[in-house]
C-alpha positions as CSV (number, residue, x, y, z in Angstrom):
1,M,-22.4,-114.4,-92.5
2,A,-23.5,-111.4,-90.2
3,T,-21.7,-108.6,-88.9
4,F,-22.4,-106.6,-85.4
5,I,-20.6,-103.6,-84.5
6,S,-20.4,-103.2,-80.9
7,H,-19.2,-100.0,-79.5
8,S,-18.9,-101.0,-75.8
9,P,-18.5,-103.8,-73.7
10,A,-22.1,-103.9,-72.6
11,E,-23.0,-103.9,-76.2
12,T,-21.1,-107.3,-76.7
13,E,-22.3,-108.7,-73.4
14,S,-25.7,-107.8,-74.8
15,L,-25.3,-109.6,-78.2
16,G,-24.2,-112.6,-76.1
17,E,-27.0,-112.4,-74.0
18,R,-29.3,-112.6,-76.6
19,W,-27.5,-115.8,-78.4
20,G,-27.7,-117.3,-74.9
21,R,-31.4,-117.1,-74.7
22,E,-31.9,-118.6,-78.2
23,A,-29.3,-121.2,-77.7
24,Q,-30.1,-125.0,-77.7
25,R,-28.5,-128.0,-76.3
26,G,-25.5,-129.4,-78.2
27,L,-24.6,-125.7,-79.7
28,V,-20.8,-125.2,-79.9
29,V,-19.6,-121.6,-80.5
30,A,-16.3,-121.4,-81.8
31,L,-14.7,-117.8,-80.8
32,S,-11.7,-116.5,-82.5
33,G,-10.2,-113.1,-81.9
34,D,-6.9,-111.3,-80.5
35,L,-5.9,-111.1,-76.9
36,G,-8.5,-108.2,-75.5
37,A,-10.9,-108.3,-78.3
38,G,-13.9,-109.2,-76.2
39,K,-14.2,-113.2,-76.2
40,T,-14.9,-113.6,-72.8
41,Q,-17.3,-110.5,-72.4
42,L,-19.4,-112.3,-75.2
43,V,-19.1,-115.2,-72.8
44,R,-20.4,-113.2,-69.8
45,G,-23.7,-112.4,-71.9
46,F,-23.9,-115.8,-73.2
47,A,-24.2,-116.8,-69.6
48,R,-26.5,-114.5,-68.4
49,G,-28.6,-115.3,-71.4
50,L,-28.8,-118.8,-70.4
51,G,-29.7,-117.5,-66.6
52,V,-26.4,-118.6,-65.4
53,T,-25.8,-116.5,-62.1
54,T,-22.3,-117.5,-61.3
55,R,-19.7,-115.0,-62.3
56,V,-17.9,-115.7,-65.3
57,H,-14.5,-115.6,-65.9
58,S,-11.6,-116.8,-68.3
59,P,-10.6,-120.3,-67.9
60,T,-6.9,-119.4,-69.3
61,F,-5.5,-121.6,-66.7
62,T,-7.9,-124.3,-66.1
63,L,-8.8,-124.9,-69.7
64,V,-12.3,-125.4,-68.9
65,N,-15.2,-123.7,-66.6
66,E,-18.5,-125.1,-65.9
67,Y,-21.5,-123.0,-65.2
68,G,-24.7,-124.6,-64.0
69,G,-28.0,-123.4,-62.6
70,G,-29.3,-121.9,-65.9
71,R,-31.5,-123.5,-68.3
72,L,-28.5,-125.3,-70.0
73,K,-25.2,-125.9,-68.7
74,L,-22.5,-123.6,-70.0
75,F,-18.9,-125.1,-70.8
76,H,-16.5,-122.3,-71.4
77,L,-13.4,-123.6,-72.9
78,D,-9.9,-121.3,-73.5
79,L,-7.5,-123.1,-75.7
80,Y,-4.8,-120.4,-75.5
81,R,-2.1,-122.4,-73.9
82,L,-2.6,-125.4,-76.0
83,E,0.1,-125.0,-78.9
84,T,0.3,-128.2,-80.9
85,P,-1.9,-130.8,-81.9
86,E,-0.9,-133.1,-79.4
87,Q,-1.8,-131.0,-76.6
88,I,-5.3,-130.3,-78.1
89,H,-5.6,-134.1,-78.5
90,S,-4.5,-135.0,-75.1
91,A,-6.7,-132.3,-73.3
92,G,-9.7,-134.4,-73.7
93,I,-11.9,-131.7,-75.5
94,E,-13.9,-134.1,-77.7
95,E,-16.7,-134.1,-75.2
96,F,-17.3,-130.5,-75.3
97,L,-17.8,-130.9,-79.3
98,Q,-21.1,-132.4,-78.7
99,P,-21.7,-131.0,-75.2
100,D,-24.6,-131.7,-73.0
101,G,-25.4,-128.0,-72.8
102,V,-23.6,-125.6,-74.8
103,A,-20.1,-125.1,-75.2
104,V,-18.0,-122.0,-76.1
105,I,-14.6,-122.2,-77.1
106,E,-12.1,-119.2,-76.9
107,W,-9.0,-119.4,-79.3
108,A,-11.5,-122.3,-81.5
109,E,-9.0,-121.7,-84.4
110,R,-6.6,-123.6,-82.7
111,L,-8.9,-127.0,-82.9
112,E,-8.8,-126.8,-86.6
113,D,-5.0,-126.1,-86.4
114,G,-4.9,-129.8,-84.6
115,G,-6.9,-131.6,-87.1
116,W,-10.2,-131.3,-85.5
117,R,-13.3,-130.8,-87.8
118,M,-16.6,-129.0,-86.6
119,E,-18.6,-129.7,-89.5
120,D,-20.9,-132.3,-88.2
121,G,-22.6,-130.6,-85.5
122,K,-24.4,-127.6,-84.6
123,Y,-22.1,-124.5,-84.3
124,T,-21.4,-120.8,-84.7
125,R,-18.5,-119.4,-86.1
126,V,-17.7,-116.3,-84.3
127,K,-14.8,-113.8,-85.0
128,I,-14.3,-110.3,-82.7
129,E,-11.9,-107.8,-84.5
130,V,-10.7,-105.0,-82.6
131,V,-11.9,-101.8,-85.0
132,S,-10.6,-99.1,-82.2
133,E,-10.5,-99.0,-78.5
134,T,-13.9,-99.1,-77.9
135,E,-15.5,-100.5,-81.4
136,R,-15.6,-104.4,-82.1
137,R,-16.7,-106.2,-85.4
138,I,-18.3,-109.4,-84.4
139,V,-18.4,-111.6,-87.6
140,Y,-20.6,-114.7,-87.2
141,E,-21.7,-117.4,-89.2
142,D,-24.5,-120.0,-88.1
143,S,-23.3,-123.3,-89.9
144,G,-25.3,-125.7,-87.6
145,S,-29.1,-126.5,-87.6
């Protein structure tokens, strides 16, 4: 378990960028944190680290945004609107739990609430906590590879 204190959105993006540069095919990043904590900011940096040049925005209303053009495809999922295990199962998320590229899942705790287990693949759990208006505590655990 490691902790990073971010003092700005730019620092959060920089951490994501570093992770994107190091990411390997099949990685799943399980993000959790309150609204406005900086999850999408982290994904923007992650995309930059993968070499994605397209503008990254939250897929809250589309469930999944796919970004190509980098060294690996990035699948950005947002499960915020999925509230029941039935909605989660019917959303077709399975393919993103072993992606041909990298999957970053916002509100990933909803997967486990829906009965999914992510223990078998490479994944990183990331929790972003709001400390103050400008400060975030990013706690992450790499339980894969």
